[in-house]
C-alpha positions as CSV (number, residue, x, y, z in Angstrom):
1,M,-22.7,45.2,31.8
2,S,-19.1,45.5,33.1
3,K,-16.6,42.7,32.9
4,Y,-16.5,42.7,36.7
5,V,-20.2,42.0,36.9
6,L,-19.8,39.2,34.4
7,I,-17.0,37.7,36.4
8,I,-19.1,37.8,39.6
9,I,-22.0,36.1,37.8
10,F,-19.7,33.4,36.4
11,I,-18.2,32.7,39.8
12,L,-21.7,32.5,41.4
13,S,-22.9,30.1,38.7
14,I,-19.8,27.9,39.2
15,C,-20.4,27.8,43.0
16,S,-24.1,27.1,42.5
17,A,-23.3,24.1,40.2
18,I,-20.8,22.8,42.7
19,F,-23.2,23.1,45.6
20,S,-26.0,21.4,43.6
21,E,-23.7,18.4,42.9
22,T,-22.7,18.1,46.5
23,V,-26.2,18.2,48.0
24,M,-27.8,14.8,48.2
25,P,-31.2,14.5,46.6
26,W,-34.0,14.7,49.2
27,N,-35.2,11.1,48.5
28,E,-31.7,9.7,49.1
29,F,-31.4,11.8,52.3
30,D,-34.8,10.7,53.5
31,N,-33.8,7.1,53.0
32,K,-30.6,7.6,54.9
33,V,-32.5,9.0,57.8
34,D,-34.9,6.1,57.7
35,Q,-32.0,3.6,57.8
36,L,-30.7,5.3,61.0
37,I,-34.2,5.2,62.5
38,E,-34.6,1.5,61.6
39,S,-31.3,0.8,63.3
40,E,-32.6,2.7,66.4
41,K,-29.9,5.3,65.9
42,N,-32.4,8.0,66.8
43,I,-30.0,10.6,68.2
44,E,-27.8,10.3,65.1
45,A,-30.9,10.8,63.0
46,I,-31.9,13.9,65.0
47,K,-28.5,15.4,64.5
48,L,-28.5,14.8,60.8
49,L,-32.0,16.2,60.4
50,K,-31.1,19.4,62.3
51,E,-28.1,19.9,60.1
52,S,-30.4,19.6,57.0
53,I,-33.0,22.3,57.7
54,K,-31.2,25.0,55.7
55,I,-30.1,22.5,53.0
56,Y,-33.7,21.3,52.1
57,P,-35.9,24.4,52.5
58,K,-38.8,22.8,50.5
59,N,-38.9,19.9,53.0
60,E,-38.6,22.1,56.2
61,F,-41.9,20.9,57.6
62,E,-41.1,17.2,57.1
63,I,-37.8,17.8,58.8
64,Y,-39.3,19.5,61.9
65,Q,-42.0,16.8,62.1
66,S,-39.4,14.0,62.1
67,I,-37.2,15.7,64.7
68,S,-40.2,16.3,67.0
69,I,-41.3,12.6,66.6
70,L,-37.8,11.3,67.3
71,Y,-37.4,13.4,70.4
72,K,-40.7,12.0,71.7
73,R,-39.5,8.5,70.8
74,V,-36.4,8.9,73.0
75,G,-38.4,10.3,75.9
76,E,-37.5,14.0,75.6
77,I,-41.1,15.2,75.5
78,K,-40.4,18.9,76.4
79,T,-37.8,19.1,73.6
80,S,-40.2,17.4,71.2
81,I,-42.9,20.0,72.0
82,D,-40.4,22.8,71.7
83,M,-39.5,21.7,68.2
84,M,-43.2,21.7,67.3
85,T,-43.5,25.2,68.7
86,E,-40.5,26.4,66.6
87,A,-42.2,25.0,63.5
88,N,-45.6,26.6,64.6
89,N,-43.8,30.0,64.7
90,K,-42.9,29.4,61.0
91,G,-46.6,28.7,60.2
92,Y,-46.5,24.9,60.1
93,Y,-48.9,22.8,62.1
94,F,-48.8,19.1,63.2
95,W,-51.0,16.0,63.4
96,F,-50.8,16.0,67.2
97,M,-52.7,13.5,69.5
98,P,-52.5,14.5,73.1
99,R,-54.2,11.3,74.3
100,E,-51.1,9.3,73.4
101,R,-49.5,7.4,76.3
102,A,-46.2,9.3,75.9
103,Y,-48.0,12.5,77.1
104,N,-49.6,10.9,80.2
105,N,-47.4,12.9,82.7
106,F,-47.5,16.2,80.8
107,R,-51.1,17.0,79.8
108,R,-51.7,19.3,82.8
109,E,-48.5,21.2,82.3
110,E,-49.0,24.8,81.2
111,W,-46.3,24.7,78.5
112,F,-47.9,21.6,77.1
113,K,-51.4,23.1,77.0
114,K,-50.1,26.3,75.5
115,A,-48.2,24.5,72.7
116,L,-51.2,22.3,71.9
117,S,-53.5,25.3,71.7
118,A,-51.1,27.2,69.4
119,N,-50.7,24.2,67.1
120,N,-54.5,23.5,66.9
121,A,-55.3,27.2,66.3
122,L,-53.1,27.1,63.1
123,R,-54.8,23.8,62.0
124,D,-58.3,25.1,62.6
125,K,-57.6,28.3,60.7
126,V,-56.5,26.4,57.6
127,Q,-59.4,23.9,58.0
128,K,-61.9,26.7,57.5
129,S,-60.9,27.0,53.9
130,T,-60.0,23.4,53.2
131,K,-62.2,21.4,50.9
132,P,-62.0,17.9,49.2
133,V,-60.2,18.3,45.9
134,Y,-59.1,16.1,43.0
135,K,-56.4,16.2,40.2
136,I,-56.9,14.6,36.9
137,V,-54.1,13.1,34.7
138,L,-55.3,12.6,31.1
139,P,-53.7,10.0,28.8
140,K,-51.5,11.0,25.8
141,G,-53.7,11.5,22.7
142,Y,-56.7,12.2,24.9
143,N,-59.9,12.2,22.9
144,V,-63.0,13.8,24.5
145,K,-65.2,11.6,22.3
146,K,-63.7,8.4,23.6
147,K,-64.6,6.6,26.8
148,Y,-61.7,5.7,29.1
149,P,-61.3,3.5,32.2
150,L,-60.9,5.5,35.4
151,I,-58.2,4.8,38.0
152,F,-59.5,6.4,41.1
153,I,-56.7,6.9,43.7
154,M,-57.1,7.8,47.4
155,H,-54.1,8.9,49.5
156,G,-53.1,7.4,52.8
157,G,-53.6,8.9,56.2
158,N,-51.5,12.0,56.9
159,Q,-50.7,12.2,53.2
160,S,-51.8,14.2,50.1
161,I,-52.3,14.2,46.4
162,E,-48.7,15.1,45.9
163,L,-47.4,12.1,48.0
164,A,-49.8,9.8,46.2
165,Q,-48.6,10.9,42.8
166,G,-45.1,10.4,43.9
167,R,-45.8,6.8,44.9
168,W,-48.3,5.4,42.4
169,K,-45.9,5.4,39.5
170,S,-46.2,3.2,36.4
171,D,-46.5,3.8,32.6
172,N,-49.4,1.3,32.7
173,L,-51.3,3.7,34.9
174,Y,-51.3,6.4,32.4
175,T,-51.8,4.5,29.1
176,E,-55.3,4.8,27.7
177,K,-56.8,5.6,31.1
178,I,-58.0,8.6,33.0
179,V,-56.3,8.8,36.5
180,A,-58.0,10.7,39.3
181,F,-56.1,11.5,42.5
182,V,-58.5,12.6,45.3
183,Q,-57.8,14.4,48.5
184,S,-59.8,14.6,51.8
185,G,-61.1,17.9,53.0
186,W,-59.7,17.2,56.5
187,T,-56.3,18.8,57.1
188,V,-54.4,17.5,60.1
189,G,-50.9,18.8,59.4
190,T,-49.2,21.1,56.9
191,N,-50.1,19.5,53.5
192,M,-51.3,16.4,55.4
193,Y,-54.9,15.0,55.1
194,R,-56.8,12.1,56.6
195,W,-60.0,10.3,55.7
196,N,-62.7,10.1,58.3
197,L,-63.4,6.4,58.4
198,S,-66.9,6.2,60.0
199,G,-65.9,7.6,63.4
200,F,-62.4,6.0,63.5
201,D,-61.0,9.6,63.7
202,Y,-62.0,12.6,65.7
203,F,-62.6,16.3,65.3
204,H,-64.1,16.1,61.8
205,E,-67.6,16.8,60.3
206,G,-68.8,14.7,57.4
207,T,-67.5,11.3,56.3
208,A,-64.9,10.1,53.8
209,I,-67.5,8.2,51.8
210,D,-69.6,11.4,51.3
211,E,-66.5,13.3,50.1
212,V,-65.3,10.6,47.8
213,K,-68.7,10.0,46.2
214,A,-69.1,13.8,45.6
215,L,-65.7,14.0,43.9
216,Y,-66.5,10.9,41.8
217,K,-69.8,12.3,40.6
218,E,-68.0,15.6,39.7
219,I,-65.4,13.7,37.7
220,L,-68.0,11.7,35.8
221,A,-69.8,14.9,34.9
222,K,-66.6,16.5,33.4
223,Y,-64.7,13.6,31.8
224,P,-65.5,10.8,29.3
225,V,-65.3,7.9,31.8
226,N,-66.3,4.3,31.0
227,I,-68.3,3.6,34.1
228,E,-68.0,-0.1,33.4
229,K,-64.3,0.1,34.0
230,I,-63.6,1.7,37.3
231,V,-60.6,0.7,39.5
232,L,-60.3,1.9,43.1
233,V,-56.8,2.4,44.4
234,G,-55.4,3.3,47.8
235,F,-52.7,2.9,50.4
236,S,-53.3,2.5,54.2
237,Q,-56.3,4.6,55.0
238,G,-57.0,5.0,51.3
239,A,-56.7,1.3,50.8
240,S,-59.2,0.6,53.6
241,L,-61.6,3.2,52.2
242,A,-61.3,1.7,48.7
243,M,-62.0,-1.8,50.0
244,N,-65.0,-0.7,52.2
245,M,-66.5,1.3,49.4
246,T,-66.2,-1.8,47.1
247,I,-67.7,-4.1,49.7
248,Y,-70.8,-1.9,50.1
249,N,-70.9,-1.0,46.4
250,D,-70.7,2.8,47.2
251,I,-68.9,3.1,43.8
252,K,-69.5,0.4,41.2
253,C,-66.1,-0.9,40.2
254,L,-64.3,-3.9,38.7
255,G,-61.8,-4.2,41.5
256,V,-59.3,-2.8,44.0
257,L,-55.6,-2.2,44.1
258,A,-54.8,-1.8,47.9
259,G,-51.6,-1.4,49.8
260,C,-51.5,-2.2,53.5
261,P,-55.2,-2.0,54.2
262,F,-56.5,-2.3,57.8
263,N,-60.1,-3.2,57.3
264,D,-62.3,-4.8,59.9
265,D,-62.8,-8.5,59.2
266,I,-64.5,-9.3,55.9
267,D,-67.2,-11.9,56.6
268,E,-68.4,-14.7,54.4
269,K,-71.5,-12.7,53.4
270,H,-69.4,-9.9,52.0
271,S,-67.1,-12.3,50.3
272,L,-69.9,-14.2,48.5
273,N,-71.4,-11.0,47.3
274,L,-68.0,-9.8,45.9
275,K,-67.7,-13.2,44.1
276,K,-71.2,-12.7,42.6
277,R,-70.2,-9.2,41.4
278,N,-66.9,-10.6,40.0
279,I,-64.9,-8.1,42.0
280,R,-61.1,-8.6,41.8
281,F,-58.4,-7.6,44.3
282,F,-54.7,-7.0,44.2
283,V,-53.4,-6.4,47.7
284,F,-49.9,-5.9,49.0
285,T,-48.6,-5.6,52.5
286,G,-45.5,-6.2,54.5
287,D,-45.1,-9.3,56.8
288,K,-44.1,-6.9,59.6
289,D,-47.1,-4.6,59.2
290,R,-49.0,-4.5,62.5
291,R,-52.3,-5.4,60.7
292,F,-50.6,-8.2,58.7
293,E,-52.5,-11.1,60.4
294,K,-55.9,-9.4,59.9
295,T,-55.1,-8.8,56.2
296,V,-54.1,-12.5,55.8
297,K,-57.3,-13.6,57.3
298,N,-59.4,-11.3,55.1
299,M,-57.6,-12.5,51.9
300,D,-58.1,-16.1,52.9
301,I,-61.9,-15.5,53.3
302,L,-62.0,-13.9,49.8
303,K,-60.1,-16.7,48.2
304,K,-62.2,-19.4,49.8
305,S,-65.3,-17.8,48.3
306,G,-63.7,-17.9,44.9
307,V,-63.0,-14.2,44.6
308,K,-60.1,-13.5,42.3
309,V,-57.2,-12.3,44.5
310,I,-53.5,-11.6,44.1
311,F,-52.1,-11.2,47.6
312,K,-48.5,-10.1,47.6
313,I,-46.5,-10.3,50.9
314,N,-43.4,-8.1,51.0
315,K,-40.8,-9.9,53.2
316,D,-39.2,-8.0,56.0
317,M,-41.3,-4.9,55.3
318,G,-43.8,-3.1,57.4
319,H,-46.5,-0.5,56.6
320,Q,-44.9,0.8,53.4
321,F,-45.1,0.8,49.6
322,S,-43.7,-2.2,47.6
323,P,-40.2,-1.6,46.3
324,D,-41.5,-3.0,43.0
325,I,-44.6,-0.9,42.8
326,E,-44.5,-0.4,39.0
327,N,-44.7,-4.2,38.5
328,D,-47.4,-4.5,41.1
329,I,-49.5,-1.9,39.3
330,K,-49.0,-3.7,36.0
331,K,-50.2,-7.0,37.4
332,A,-53.1,-5.4,39.3
333,L,-54.5,-3.6,36.2
334,K,-54.1,-6.8,34.1
335,L,-56.1,-8.8,36.8
336,I,-58.8,-6.2,37.2
337,L,-59.3,-4.7,33.7
338,E,-58.5,-7.7,31.4
339,K,-61.1,-10.4,31.3
């Protein structure tokens, strides 16, 4: 190798190092965009996102999706759809609901129908090969002859196993426990999945309960799980699914860790039955979550029946994860697993 080649390699490595130091980590960039959106600086957020497409190639889909949503938010529907089409041409597809009020004046437009058809065709093609899946994380020092508690985690709507793993973080989660992350077989956007909550969603065959129970049985058949120590965990759609499956005893568990659930009202009959079964709940939500009042009502019913509940309200927060999620997980597992 000549000295000139070595010099070129050296220069490229230096440039690469400098570039990596100047590029903001994706999580920080994403938070910066969120702050602009929360401050209703949508146009600034759009500009920043457009400038970032080449900087964060691994997050290209998320960037396109955010831009399209923001253009819709500011009333530029045609531009919003054009951004979706640009993403479609790169192979991405979106969770797109044409019945939304924002599209009332556009559903009969040919450009709208053409864009919707192209997006849905991509989704339907992927759906044909999409099945419910799970990922297991085994504890350190795993012993196949030992029985372990199972922490069974369900992702939120329009999310995935990867997103769930990135959010449910705590050393307590992975100490002497088997952790299972499960994912719906219904894809609605690129690497985005939803649970079919008994007809709440459309365009899907089968139900979330059937999918989850099948995955659960498969996990029990393959791993040494202590079936007397099961904890159901979820956020948003996943939280609602976890709570409903617990209420109706679809999976026998000790309790639930739920973030921002949006269940139908829990009645006294449900609550007394949960008390009898000694089911425990750790629930967190934001006081600005649109389902906050219903969650408060449900927690009050559980408490009045004597169900063991820790209900954490995150001030000035909406439908989002707790900033102190590690501590929440620690307290929840102590409540549910320790007698």
